[in-house]
C-alpha positions in Angstrom: 0.0 0.0 0.0 1.5 3.3 -1.1 1.4 6.2 1.3 1.2 9.6 -0.4 3.3 12.3 1.4 2.1 15.8 0.8 4.6 17.8 -1.2 4.4 20.8 1.1 5.7 19.0 4.1 9.4 19.3 3.2 9.2 23.2 2.6 7.3 23.5 5.8 10.0 21.6 7.7 12.8 23.6 6.0 11.0 26.8 6.9 10.7 25.8 10.6 14.4 24.9 10.7 15.2 28.3 9.1 13.1 30.2 11.6 14.5 28.2 14.5 18.1 29.1 13.2 17.2 32.7 12.9 15.7 32.7 16.5 18.8 31.1 17.8 21.1 33.6 16.2 18.9 36.5 17.5 19.1 35.1 21.0 22.9 34.7 20.8 23.1 38.3 19.5 21.0 39.4 22.4 23.2 37.6 24.9 26.5 38.9 23.7 25.5 42.0 21.7 25.3 44.1 24.9 28.9 43.4 25.9 30.5 43.9 22.4 30.2 47.7 22.2 32.5 48.1 25.3 35.4 46.1 23.8 36.6 49.0 21.6 36.4 51.4 24.5 38.2 48.9 26.8 41.0 48.4 24.2 41.2 52.2 23.7 41.6 52.8 27.5 44.3 50.1 27.7 46.2 51.3 24.6 46.2 55.0 25.6 46.5 54.7 29.3 43.9 57.4 29.7 40.4 56.8 31.2 39.4 60.4 31.5 37.1 60.3 28.5 35.0 57.4 29.8 32.4 58.0 32.5 32.3 55.3 35.3 28.7 56.4 35.8 27.9 54.5 32.7 29.1 51.3 34.6 27.0 52.4 37.6 23.9 52.8 35.4 24.4 49.4 33.8 25.2 47.5 37.0 22.1 49.0 38.7 19.9 48.3 35.7 21.0 44.7 35.2 20.9 43.8 38.9 17.3 45.2 39.0 16.5 43.2 35.8 17.8 40.0 37.5 15.6 40.8 40.5 12.7 41.4 38.2 13.1 38.0 36.7 12.5 36.3 40.1 9.3 38.2 40.4 8.2 38.0 36.7 10.3 35.5 34.7 11.1 36.5 31.1 13.2 35.0 28.3 16.5 33.4 29.4 18.6 35.3 26.9 17.8 38.6 28.6 18.7 37.1 31.9 22.0 35.7 30.7 22.8 39.1 29.1 22.3 40.8 32.4 24.8 38.5 34.1 27.4 38.9 31.4 26.9 42.8 31.4 27.6 42.9 35.1 30.8 41.0 34.6 31.8 43.2 31.7 31.2 46.4 33.7 33.3 45.1 36.6 36.2 44.5 34.1 35.8 48.1 32.8 35.8 49.5 36.3 39.0 47.5 37.2 40.7 48.7 34.2 39.8 52.4 34.7 41.0 52.2 38.4 44.2 50.7 37.4 44.8 53.3 34.6 44.1 56.1 37.0 46.3 54.8 39.7 49.1 54.5 37.2 48.6 58.0 35.9 48.7 59.4 39.6 52.0 57.5 40.1 53.5 59.0 37.0 52.4 62.5 38.1 53.9 61.9 41.5 57.2 60.8 40.0 57.2 63.9 37.8 56.7 66.2 40.8 59.4 64.4 42.6 61.9 64.8 39.7 61.1 68.5 39.5 61.6 68.8 43.3 58.4 70.6 43.8 56.6 67.9 45.8 55.5 68.6 49.3 53.6 66.4 51.8 50.4 68.3 51.0 50.9 67.9 47.3 51.3 64.1 47.7 48.0 63.8 49.7 46.2 66.0 47.1 47.6 63.9 44.3 47.0 60.4 45.7 43.9 60.8 47.9 42.5 57.5 49.3 38.8 57.2 49.1 36.8 54.0 49.7 33.1 52.9 50.0 33.1 52.7 53.8 34.0 56.5 54.0 30.3 57.1 53.2 31.3 60.4 51.6 28.5 61.4 49.2 30.7 63.8 47.5 33.0 60.9 46.3 30.3 58.3 45.7 31.4 56.0 42.9 34.7 57.9 42.7 36.7 55.6 44.9 40.3 54.7 44.5 40.2 51.0 45.1 38.3 48.3 43.0 37.2 46.6 46.2 34.9 49.4 47.1 33.0 49.0 43.9 32.4 45.3 44.5 31.3 46.0 48.1 28.9 48.7 46.9 27.5 46.4 44.2 27.1 43.5 46.7 25.3 45.6 49.3 22.9 46.9 46.6 22.3 43.3 45.4 21.7 41.8 48.8 19.4 44.6 49.8 17.4 44.3 46.6 17.2 40.5 46.8 15.8 40.8 50.4 13.2 43.2 49.3 12.2 41.1 46.4 12.0 38.0 48.6 9.6 39.7 50.9 7.5 41.4 48.2 7.6 38.8 45.3 3.9 38.4 45.5 3.2 42.1 45.3 2.5 42.9 41.6 3.0 46.6 42.1 6.3 46.2 43.7 7.5 43.7 41.0 6.4 45.9 38.1 8.1 48.9 39.8 11.3 47.0 39.9 10.9 46.2 36.3 10.2 49.7 35.4 13.3 51.1 37.4 15.5 48.4 35.7 14.6 49.7 32.2 14.4 53.3 33.1 18.0 53.3 34.6 19.2 51.3 31.6 17.6 53.8 29.2 19.5 56.6 30.9 23.0 54.8 30.8 24.2 57.1 28.0 23.3 60.3 30.0 26.5 60.3 32.1 28.6 60.1 28.9 26.6 62.8 27.4 27.1 65.0 30.4 30.8 64.1 30.5 31.2 65.3 26.9 29.2 68.4 27.7 31.4 69.3 30.6 34.6 68.6 28.7 33.3 70.5 25.6 34.7 67.6 23.6 34.3 63.9 22.8 38.0 63.2 23.1 38.6 59.9 24.8 35.2 58.5 24.0 35.3 55.7 21.5 33.0 56.5 18.6 32.7 52.9 17.6 31.3 52.2 21.0 28.5 54.7 20.6 27.7 53.5 17.0 27.6 49.9 18.4 25.2 51.2 21.2 22.9 52.6 18.5 22.9 49.4 16.4 22.4 47.2 19.4 19.6 49.3 20.8 17.7 49.3 17.4 18.3 45.5 17.2 17.1 44.8 20.8 14.1 47.1 20.6 13.0 45.2 17.5 13.6 42.0 19.4 11.5 43.1 22.3 8.6 44.0 20.0 8.7 40.8 17.9 9.1 38.6 21.0 6.4 40.3 23.0 8.7 41.1 25.9 7.3 43.1 28.8 6.4 46.7 27.7 9.0 48.1 30.0 11.8 46.7 27.7 10.3 48.3 24.6 10.1 51.7 26.3 13.7 51.3 27.5 14.9 50.6 23.9 13.2 53.7 22.5 14.7 56.0 25.1 18.2 54.5 24.6 18.0 55.1 20.9 17.2 58.8 21.6 20.2 59.1 24.0 22.5 57.4 21.4 21.5 59.9 18.8 22.1 62.8 21.2 25.6 61.6 21.9 26.3 61.2 18.2 25.1 64.7 17.6 27.8 65.8 20.2 30.4 64.3 18.0 29.3 66.3 15.0 28.9 69.6 17.0 32.2 69.4 18.8 34.2 68.2 15.8 32.8 71.2 13.8 33.8 73.6 16.4 30.4 74.9 17.3 30.5 73.4 20.8 34.1 74.1 21.7 34.7 75.4 25.2 36.1 78.9 25.7 39.9 79.1 25.7 41.4 79.0 29.1 43.4 82.1 30.1 46.3 81.4 32.5 46.8 84.1 35.0 50.5 83.4 35.3 50.9 84.1 31.5 48.9 87.3 31.7 51.0 88.6 34.6 54.2 88.0 32.5 52.7 89.9 29.5 51.7 92.8 31.7 55.2 93.0 33.3 56.8 93.1 29.8 54.3 95.7 28.7 55.1 97.9 31.7 
């Protein structure tokens, strides 16, 4: 007895395999795509030995957002790729912080040696040049501006433990869980704001890796599309749209400052003015 197999079964099977492959690639891109933009910036800082152009508050924003996102998962589980992405992002931000602390410490040592060679160093100069600040000082003026990497780990652990205890106590409270989810995406949406303000304060985008920002934009467009297609919680879509807006604002700074429209006013050195006046007299 012959069994007739419909001709459309093989194309349907191929289409399912193709869709499954695309879905897998998209999930991998979502997991690792968030970390990739920071690789050029990491390499730039390590190569130049200068971390002044990168704001550590970007790391603070991402650590806070991803810790809150992980806590949100315990109250309202979402797709695993997004959870894994948050874990990897936290690891990546810790690596960025460690590098910046090492680079700044090395820069301070070089400045100290330079002062010593010139014979102009005093005890007060040394203290001003190498101030020691840590998390347990509880000095709000130097929050997230500590001189040792351990302080950043301690602060992150304290925040994680406190958030975990609250989520454990209020996991059945829908309002609390949704608020945590909203805070997670809102903080993440603002991650580019510290870099924007750093550029504005410096009157320049020098030290900021343009490739990183372009990757931010591409990644944010991709993940916002991913959120919409995969019906992720609405908070994620809102986050993606806000991030795209911030990315475009930072890119506009690159154009403004490179064209000279946003250049800061020239600095006038008082010592130089005094010399000119003396010669004039």
